[in-house]
ROLUM-875708 format. One record per residue (C-alpha): residue number from 0; chain; x, y, z. Coordinates in steps of 0.001 Angstrom, whole numbers. Example, Ala and Ser with C-alpha at 12.3 -4.5 7.8 and 13.67 -1.06 7.14 Angstrom:
BEGIN
<site><pos>0</pos><unit>A</unit><x>12300</x><y>-4500</y><z>7800</z></site>
<site><pos>1</pos><unit>A</unit><x>13670</x><y>-1060</y><z>7140</z></site>
//
This chain:
BEGIN
<site><pos>0</pos><unit>A</unit><x>283622</x><y>1103</y><z>82409</z></site>
<site><pos>1</pos><unit>A</unit><x>284486</x><y>2599</y><z>85713</z></site>
<site><pos>2</pos><unit>A</unit><x>282200</x><y>4561</y><z>87916</z></site>
<site><pos>3</pos><unit>A</unit><x>284697</x><y>7376</y><z>88203</z></site>
<site><pos>4</pos><unit>A</unit><x>284130</x><y>10215</y><z>85801</z></site>
<site><pos>5</pos><unit>A</unit><x>287035</x><y>9685</y><z>83328</z></site>
<site><pos>6</pos><unit>A</unit><x>286147</x><y>12521</y><z>80928</z></site>
<site><pos>7</pos><unit>A</unit><x>285966</x><y>15045</y><z>83766</z></site>
<site><pos>8</pos><unit>A</unit><x>282372</x><y>16019</y><z>83023</z></site>
<site><pos>9</pos><unit>A</unit><x>280627</x><y>18378</y><z>85374</z></site>
<site><pos>10</pos><unit>A</unit><x>278459</x><y>16520</y><z>87914</z></site>
<site><pos>11</pos><unit>A</unit><x>275303</x><y>18144</y><z>86506</z></site>
<site><pos>12</pos><unit>A</unit><x>276053</x><y>17084</y><z>82954</z></site>
<site><pos>13</pos><unit>A</unit><x>277012</x><y>13579</y><z>84080</z></site>
<site><pos>14</pos><unit>A</unit><x>273724</x><y>13252</y><z>85999</z></site>
<site><pos>15</pos><unit>A</unit><x>271736</x><y>14503</y><z>82993</z></site>
<site><pos>16</pos><unit>A</unit><x>273461</x><y>12027</y><z>80654</z></site>
<site><pos>17</pos><unit>A</unit><x>272898</x><y>9201</y><z>83112</z></site>
<site><pos>18</pos><unit>A</unit><x>269176</x><y>10066</y><z>83341</z></site>
<site><pos>19</pos><unit>A</unit><x>268946</x><y>10176</y><z>79530</z></site>
<site><pos>20</pos><unit>A</unit><x>270552</x><y>6729</y><z>79324</z></site>
<site><pos>21</pos><unit>A</unit><x>267940</x><y>5342</y><z>81727</z></site>
<site><pos>22</pos><unit>A</unit><x>264981</x><y>6927</y><z>79886</z></site>
<site><pos>23</pos><unit>A</unit><x>265933</x><y>7739</y><z>76295</z></site>
<site><pos>24</pos><unit>A</unit><x>263804</x><y>10280</y><z>74401</z></site>
<site><pos>25</pos><unit>A</unit><x>261710</x><y>11128</y><z>77453</z></site>
<site><pos>26</pos><unit>A</unit><x>261359</x><y>14755</y><z>76405</z></site>
<site><pos>27</pos><unit>A</unit><x>260306</x><y>13760</y><z>72898</z></site>
<site><pos>28</pos><unit>A</unit><x>257722</x><y>11311</y><z>74236</z></site>
<site><pos>29</pos><unit>A</unit><x>256265</x><y>13957</y><z>76559</z></site>
<site><pos>30</pos><unit>A</unit><x>256111</x><y>16444</y><z>73681</z></site>
<site><pos>31</pos><unit>A</unit><x>254253</x><y>13881</y><z>71567</z></site>
<site><pos>32</pos><unit>A</unit><x>251793</x><y>13167</y><z>74386</z></site>
<site><pos>33</pos><unit>A</unit><x>251060</x><y>16880</y><z>74708</z></site>
<site><pos>34</pos><unit>A</unit><x>250730</x><y>17301</y><z>70946</z></site>
<site><pos>35</pos><unit>A</unit><x>248406</x><y>14340</y><z>70472</z></site>
<site><pos>36</pos><unit>A</unit><x>246403</x><y>15322</y><z>73545</z></site>
<site><pos>37</pos><unit>A</unit><x>245936</x><y>18853</y><z>72212</z></site>
<site><pos>38</pos><unit>A</unit><x>244878</x><y>17455</y><z>68840</z></site>
<site><pos>39</pos><unit>A</unit><x>242342</x><y>15191</y><z>70532</z></site>
<site><pos>40</pos><unit>A</unit><x>241053</x><y>18075</y><z>72615</z></site>
<site><pos>41</pos><unit>A</unit><x>240518</x><y>20225</y><z>69520</z></site>
<site><pos>42</pos><unit>A</unit><x>238772</x><y>17339</y><z>67769</z></site>
<site><pos>43</pos><unit>A</unit><x>236578</x><y>16680</y><z>70800</z></site>
<site><pos>44</pos><unit>A</unit><x>235602</x><y>20355</y><z>70902</z></site>
<site><pos>45</pos><unit>A</unit><x>234626</x><y>20304</y><z>67216</z></site>
<site><pos>46</pos><unit>A</unit><x>232629</x><y>17099</y><z>67544</z></site>
<site><pos>47</pos><unit>A</unit><x>230957</x><y>18397</y><z>70709</z></site>
<site><pos>48</pos><unit>A</unit><x>229884</x><y>21510</y><z>68804</z></site>
<site><pos>49</pos><unit>A</unit><x>228443</x><y>19288</y><z>66072</z></site>
<site><pos>50</pos><unit>A</unit><x>226618</x><y>17211</y><z>68684</z></site>
<site><pos>51</pos><unit>A</unit><x>225148</x><y>20310</y><z>70295</z></site>
<site><pos>52</pos><unit>A</unit><x>224045</x><y>21549</y><z>66866</z></site>
<site><pos>53</pos><unit>A</unit><x>222319</x><y>18209</y><z>66271</z></site>
<site><pos>54</pos><unit>A</unit><x>224241</x><y>17372</y><z>63081</z></site>
<site><pos>55</pos><unit>A</unit><x>224209</x><y>13633</y><z>62309</z></site>
<site><pos>56</pos><unit>A</unit><x>224334</x><y>12549</y><z>65944</z></site>
<site><pos>57</pos><unit>A</unit><x>224727</x><y>8858</y><z>65070</z></site>
<site><pos>58</pos><unit>A</unit><x>227844</x><y>9591</y><z>63031</z></site>
<site><pos>59</pos><unit>A</unit><x>229369</x><y>12236</y><z>65277</z></site>
<site><pos>60</pos><unit>A</unit><x>228981</x><y>10495</y><z>68643</z></site>
<site><pos>61</pos><unit>A</unit><x>231524</x><y>7693</y><z>67954</z></site>
<site><pos>62</pos><unit>A</unit><x>234025</x><y>10263</y><z>66683</z></site>
<site><pos>63</pos><unit>A</unit><x>233518</x><y>12386</y><z>69799</z></site>
<site><pos>64</pos><unit>A</unit><x>234006</x><y>9313</y><z>72005</z></site>
<site><pos>65</pos><unit>A</unit><x>237216</x><y>8460</y><z>70121</z></site>
<site><pos>66</pos><unit>A</unit><x>238615</x><y>11972</y><z>70639</z></site>
<site><pos>67</pos><unit>A</unit><x>237801</x><y>11882</y><z>74350</z></site>
<site><pos>68</pos><unit>A</unit><x>239502</x><y>8475</y><z>74533</z></site>
<site><pos>69</pos><unit>A</unit><x>242622</x><y>9866</y><z>72825</z></site>
<site><pos>70</pos><unit>A</unit><x>242776</x><y>12732</y><z>75323</z></site>
<site><pos>71</pos><unit>A</unit><x>242329</x><y>10340</y><z>78251</z></site>
<site><pos>72</pos><unit>A</unit><x>245042</x><y>8025</y><z>76907</z></site>
<site><pos>73</pos><unit>A</unit><x>247512</x><y>10879</y><z>76428</z></site>
<site><pos>74</pos><unit>A</unit><x>246862</x><y>12202</y><z>79943</z></site>
<site><pos>75</pos><unit>A</unit><x>247390</x><y>8702</y><z>81362</z></site>
<site><pos>76</pos><unit>A</unit><x>250610</x><y>8170</y><z>79389</z></site>
<site><pos>77</pos><unit>A</unit><x>251945</x><y>11599</y><z>80375</z></site>
<site><pos>78</pos><unit>A</unit><x>251222</x><y>10945</y><z>84057</z></site>
<site><pos>79</pos><unit>A</unit><x>252793</x><y>7495</y><z>83776</z></site>
<site><pos>80</pos><unit>A</unit><x>255905</x><y>9094</y><z>82286</z></site>
<site><pos>81</pos><unit>A</unit><x>256026</x><y>11628</y><z>85115</z></site>
<site><pos>82</pos><unit>A</unit><x>255748</x><y>8840</y><z>87689</z></site>
<site><pos>83</pos><unit>A</unit><x>258806</x><y>7080</y><z>86268</z></site>
<site><pos>84</pos><unit>A</unit><x>261048</x><y>10052</y><z>86998</z></site>
<site><pos>85</pos><unit>A</unit><x>260381</x><y>10014</y><z>90745</z></site>
//
């Protein structure tokens, strides 16, 4: 393949396609990180409410810690993905 633009694509479209070839499904991955992070945040809120109510603390605490870990992981992955684009 040549580096010249044989199909006469616009420079913007060519740049967008080139970026997609370097990082395929980046938008989908970021959407998934946001979705899973939001799910973890909702779960953490529910488990925190149960902890504050004093319901089965021994059973709820590990679940709360897991949800906080999911949120932290999704934030880290999202920031890692953002760092790749620079």
